N, C-alpha and C positions, 0 to 999 in steps of 0.2 A: 687340866687337872685343878681341882679346888684346893684351897688352902688346908682344909681339914685332912684331905687325902695326902697331901704333901707331908704334914706333921706325922701322920700315921706311918708313912713310909720311912721318914727320917728316924722315928723312934725304933723301928724294926731293925735298924742296924745297917752296916755298910753293904752287906751281900745284896739285898733287894735293890738298893740304889744302884749298885754296879750293873745288875741285870737290866734295870730300866734304861740306863745309859747305853748299854750295848744294843738294846732293842731300838732306841732312838737312832743310833748311828746306822744300824742296818737299814732301817726305814728310809732315812736320808739318802743313803747310798743308792738304794733302789730308785728313789725319786730322781737322784742325779743322773743315774744311768738311763732312766726313762726319758728325762728332759734331753739328754744328749742324743739318745736315738731319735727323738722327735725332731730335734734341731737338724740332724742329718737328713731325715726325711723331708723336712721343709725346704733345706737347701737343694736337695735333688729335685723336688717338685718345682722350685723356683727356676732351676736350670732348664727343666723340661718345658715349663711354661714359656721361657724366653725362647727356647728352640722352636716351639710351635708358633709363637708370635712372629719369629723371624721368617718361618716358612710361609705364614699367611701374608706377610708384608713384602715378600719378594716380588719384584716385577722386573721389567726390562731395563729399568734405570739403575737398580741397585743390586743386580745379580746377572748371571749368564742366561736368564730365561729369555726367549724370543719375544718380540713385541706382540705376536699373534696370541700369546697366552694372557695378555693384560685384559682384565674384564672390569666392567662397571665404571671404574675410575681410571682414566688414562694418566699415566705418571707424567709429571712435569718434564719438560725437555731440559737437557743439560746445556743447550745452546744459550749463549748470552744475547740479550736483546740489543739490537743496534740502535734503538731510539728513534728510528725513521718510521714514518707512516707506511702502510702497505701500498703497494702499486708503484707506478712510475714516479720517479723522483723529479723534482724541479730541474729543468734544463735537459732532461732526458729526451732524446730524439725518438719519437714514436715510429712505429712501423705499420704499414698498411699495404693493401693491394696496389701494384703499379701497373700502368699501361704497358702492355707488351709491344715491342717493336715489330714482332713477327707473329701475328695471330695466325692460328691454324686455318681458319676460314673467315671470310667476311660476307655479311648479308647486307645488300644495299636496299634500303627502304625508300621508295620513290614517292614523289608528290604527284598524283595523277590529275587532279583538278584544283581549281582555285576555291578556297574556302569562302571567298567574298561573293564572286559573281557566278561561280560554278563552271567557268570556261576551262576547257582542257589545257593541260600544261605539258602534253606530250611533245617532245622535240625541243623544249625550252631548256637553255643552258642553266645549270645550277649556279647559285650565287656563292654558296659555301657548303661545307660538309661538317657535321658534328658527330664526334665518336663517343661511343660508350662500349665498354667490354665486359663480358660475363665469363667468369672462370667456372667451368662445369666439367663433368665427365660424360662421355657418350654412354648410352645404355649398353652394358656388357653383353656379349654374345659369344657363344662357342663357334668358332669357324671351322668348317670341315673342308680340308684341302685334299683333293684327289691327285694322286701321282700316277701318271700313265707312262708306261715303259714301252717303247717301240721295239719291234723286231723287224729286221730287213734281211733280204737274201742278196748277196753280192752277185750282180750280173756276170762278172768275170769268171769267178771260181765256184759260185754256187753255195758259199759258206753262209750259215745262218748267223746273224749278228743281232745281239740284244743289248739295249742300253741298261745301265745300272740305276737302282733305286738310290736316293740320297742316304748318307750315313744315318743310322738309327731307325730308318723305316724298314722294319723286319717282319711285320705281320700284316695280314690283309686289312685289319682294322686295329687301330691302336690310338692312345693318347700321345700328344706331343710334349716335349720337354717343358714348354711354357706352362701348360695346364698342370702337369705333374709337379712342376716346381712351385706352382701356386698352392697345390694341395699340401705339400710338405711344409711350405712356409706358414700356412694358416694353422696346421695342426701342430707342428713342432715348435714354431717360433711364437705365434699368436696364441697358442695353447687352446684352440677350438677342439672339443672332443669330437669323435667320429660322427656321432648322431647329429650334432648341431652343424657340422661341416656339410654333411649330406643335404641338410635343410637349406643351408646358405647357397650351395651350388644350384639347387632347384629354384630358389627364390630369385637369385641374381641372374642366372644364365638359362633358367628353364631346362636344365639338363640334370638327369638322375644319375648319380654315381653310388655304387654299392660301398658299404664299409670294408668289404673284402678288397676292393680296388685300392682304397686308401691305405689299408695295411700292407698290401703288396708293393705300393709305390714307396712307402716308408722303408720297406725291406730292401728294395732296390738301391735306394740312397745309402742305407746302412752298409750294405755289402760294397758299395763303391767307395766308401770312406775308409775301408780297412787300412790302406796304406797311409792315408792322410793322418789317421789316428796314431799310426806307428811313428810317423815323422814328428807329430806333436810331442809324443812321449820322449823321443830322442832329444828333442830340443829342450824339454823340461829338465831332463837329467843333466844336461850340459849348462843349465842356467846358474847364475851366481846366487840368486834369491828366488825362492818359491814360497807360495802360500798353500797350506794344507788345512783341510777341515772335513767334516762329515756330518750328515744329518740323517735322521731316521725317516723312512718311507714305508707306507703300507704296500705290500705286494704279495700276491699269491695267498692272501688271507692272513698273513702274519707280518711282523715288523722286519723290515730289511733296512739296508743302509746304502746311502749314495756318498761316495768319497769324491772330493774335488782336489785337484792339484793345479795351481794357476800362477800366472805372471800377469803383467800388464798387457802382454801380447798373446798369451796362450792360455787355453783352458782344456782340462781333461777331467771327465766324469767317469766313475766306475761303480757299478751296481754289484752289491755283495751281501751275503747273508750275515756277515759278521762286521764288527766295528773295529776291532783291535789289530794286533800284529799280523794275524793270519791273513786278513784282508789286504793290508798294506804290502805284505810280502808278495801276495799274488798279483796285485796291481803293478809291482816291480818298477817303481819310480824312486821311492825313498832309499831302498837297499843300495842303489848304485849312485845315489846323489852325494855330492861332496861340498856343496855350497852351504848357504844358510836357509834353514826351513823356518818359516814363521807360523806359529800355531797357538791355540790356546793350551791350557795345561792339561792336555790328555797324555798320560804318562807313556802310552805305547809309542808315541812319536819320539820320546826321549831315548828309546832303545837304539836308534839308528846313529851311525857314526858320522854325523855331519854337524855343522854348527847349528845352534838353535836360537830362536828369538821368540819370547813370549808376547802374547797380544796384551797391550797395555790398555786397550779399550775394555777388555774384561777386568783388569785389575782396578780401573776407575770405578766401574759398576760395583764390584765386590767391596771395595774400600768404602764406598758410599753406604752400602748396606750395613757394614760393620759399624760405621759411624752412627747410623740411625738406631741400630740395636743396642749398642753399648754406651753411647754418649761420649765416648773417648775422643780426644783431640788428634792423636797421632795419624789416624787415617786421612783426616783433611790435610794435615802437613804433607803427607806422602803424596796425595793427589796434587797439591800445589807444586811440589817439587818435580814430579814427573811431567806436568804441563809446562813448567818453567824450562826444563831441559829440552823439551820438544820445541818450544818457541826459539830457544837459543840455537838449536841445531838447524831449524828452518832458516834462521836469519844468517848464520855464519857457515852452514854446511859442515864445516869440520872444526872441531873444538881444539884449543890449545891444551897441552898436557896439564897445566895448572888448573884450568877449568874443569877438566874431567876429574882431577884429584879432589877439588872442592865439592863437586856434586857428589862424588863417592863418599866423602866424609859425612855430608849432610844426610845422605841416604842411610848410612850405617847408624847415625845418631838417632834417626826416627825409628828405625828397626829396633834398636836397643831400648828406646823409650817404650815401644809397644810391648816388648817382652817384659819389661819391669811392671807394666800395668796388667799383664796377663801371664802370671806365673803358671808353671806346669800343674795340672790337676793332680789331686791326691788319689792314688789308686785305692779303691774300696777293698776291704779285707774279704777274702773268699771269692772275689769276682774274677773270672778268667778273661783272658784276651787283653787286647790293648785298651788303655783308657782313652776315652774320646777327648781330643785336644780342644774341641770348640772352634767356632768359625773364625774368630779373630786370631788364635794361635796357629791355626792351619795356615792362614794367609801370611802370618809373620815367618813361619818356617819356610814357605815358598819364597818369599822375598829375600830371606837370608841365604837359603841354599842355592837359589838361582838368581843371584844378583846380576851376574854377567848376562844371562839370558834376557833378564828384565830390561837391562840398560843397553842391549845390543844396538838399538838405534842411535845411541850416543857414541859408541865406539866406531860404527860403520854407517856413513851417510847413505849407503845403498839400502840399508835395512829400514823398513818403515816402522812407525810407532805402534801400529796395530795390524790386526789380521782382517781388516774390513773388506779387503779385495775378495778373499775366499768367501766371506759371509755374503757379500753381494752376489757372487756367482751361485751360491746355494739358494739365495732367496727366491729365484724364479722356479726352482723345483717345488717349493712350498706353494707357490702360486698355482703351479700346474696341478698339484694334488688337490687344491681347493676347487679349481675350475673343473677338471677332468676326472677327479677321483683317483682311485688307486690303480696300480699296475696289475693287469689280470694275468700276465705271464712273465716269465724270466726274459724271454726273447723281446717282448715289448718294452721291458724296462731297459734292456741293453741297447736296443735300437734308439730309444729316446736319449740316453746318456751319450752315445757316440755322436748322433746328429746334433744334439744340443751343444756338446762341446765344440763341434766343428762351427756352429753358427756363432757361439760366443767368441771363438778365435777370429772369425771373419769380422765380427763387429769391432773387436778390439783393434783390428788393423784397417778400419774404415773401409771395408769392402761390403758392398751391397748384399744383404742376406739372400735375397731372391737370386741375384747373379751368382752367388756362391753355390746355392743349391743347384741351379741349372748347370753349372760347371761340373758339379759332381755327377749329375745325371749324363753329362756328355762324356764322362770318364776322364775328366781333367780337374779334380778337386783342388781348391786353393789350399796351400800350405805356406805360411809366411817364411821368408828367407832372412834369418837373423844373423 
């Protein structure tokens, strides 16, 4: 407004001035409302950008994502460097092939004639013998053993007598347990798919085996292991601590799930179309279990009336991700506290009451600090449903509500710090999926789970996998006695 316009308005009296002021106030109010609305939009967009950046930056080091999803840049390991150079250290005793005192066979290489004058050395006594040994394997071969059963007539009474075939020899032509055990071993343990296993048998042994024979051999072992699996389930239910987890698997053209329940001596796998309580109820281990179940924060596990322990390896990764996302200090403090408690428990096995109380106080202080830096979000007007808490506050809610489950390893020395045992047991299923592909039928998936659980149990008890499979084929499967 120019000065002349202002004088004209002033001389016109108070009424035009009042109207002008009202107009200015209304315009300012509209501008303030618009600025406020834009500020809210910017804040929401900032939150959305942070959320998307958080998703993009997630990897196996700062979240629950598996290492197989890490692409392009491999995340840094959380392991601390020892400062030592790679390879054997100074003073380390090396290992090499040693001479065998009992070689399987010896070949004598004779000197037939003199290299100087050419005269024969036949019948001349040797002065000394020099030894060299070669470790090798003989060329493999499929051995065909024919069993002949005699029939005789008693000269006294005229009765016809017939000898018996050995146990297990029931068909005119069949494969023996050694060969069948090797097939199951290579397919179920070494994860060779059917097609490649057929090629291997032809290349190594010069013998052609059909994929149908491989499937039927696996099915025979699967059926022979029914009672062994039942025994493993009974022992898992009676255990004091178990590890539970699940992973997605492709089967029958859609996503299915493999559930694992394990201890340091036992492994049980179950294939199911669902992930939650319906599957766990049908597997029928957790419903009757009364000890401590170690697992990640999958809430369907918490429905069961046993003690629970949360995996702190997951917590460490998620706290690292929150620290990278927000720049706040409390996640690092919580990481250091959890690792300190772990080291103390490892050193002392059982903590004194005052030590437990001190750790609990520090734990609560860090959680309270986290809440102060992450206040509850304000609910938007007109927006239905629950307000998103955000990654940091969700983690704080878990640490606060499930403090005893998070620190279960501190209260009970039998409870481990993490759920790595179950994750290791599931890892080979992912390897199987990468090597052999998806399950083509429900029966094939169930066969793999039962046989693989049996093999894992045998391995945990230092039993030869091949011997364990052959025992199952002979009708005497291995089941540990705990």
